[in-house]
N, C-alpha and C positions, 0 to 999 in steps of 0.2 A: 730465196729468188722473190725480185718483187713484182707487183703485179704489172708491171708494165713490160720487165721483159717473158711474160708467159704468153704464148703461143696459142692462139685458138684452138689445136691440138688436147695441147696439154691440160687447159681449164677446161675441157670436154670429160678429158680423162675424169678428174679432177668431180667435176660433177657428177659424171658417172658414180665413181665410186661412192660419192656420199651419201646419193639416190641410191642403190645396192643395199647400201650398208643398214640404211631407213627401212627404207622394207623390206628386207629380211626378216625383222622384228614383227609388225604386220602380218607376213605372211606363215610365219610360226603361229604364233594366236590364232591366226584365219585356220592350216590344219587342225592345231590342237586345241582350242579348244582354249578358254580362262584356267588358268593352272588351278589345282584342285587343292583342299583343304592340308593332304599330309604332306605337297610337294610345297605347299606357303610355309609349314612348319619347318619340314626341312631344311631351306631356305633362309628362314629363322633364326635356328638351331643353331646351322653351319657360321651364320655372319658371327649370333652372339661368342661363338668360338673363339673364332678370330678373333672378335673384339676382346677378349680376357685374355687371350696371347698378346695381346698388346698392353695389357694391363689398362682398359675401358672399362666402364661401366657400360655394359651394352639397353640399357635403360633410361641412360639419361643421353646417349649416344641415338638410340632408335623408338627412345620412347615405349611406353608400357607396351609388353602384346599386349593385343584383341584376342576373341574368343574366335576368331577364322585363323590366326597364327598358332593353337592348341590344336593335337592332331584329336583330342579326348573331345574337340567339340562338336 
């Protein structure tokens, strides 16, 4: 659909959907606080496993793991 064919109601709906999508991330951070080190390490591990399944080197794609990415840190 071209922008000139878009009605005001459709534009309002699209803008509202975008604001809700962006706002939900911020609200989640306010409610639960920043990610813990353990959660960050879990996300890193899952991402590395996915990249290895695609035969990619996680260190070259993500960069080397930092101390905050390790559970033992």
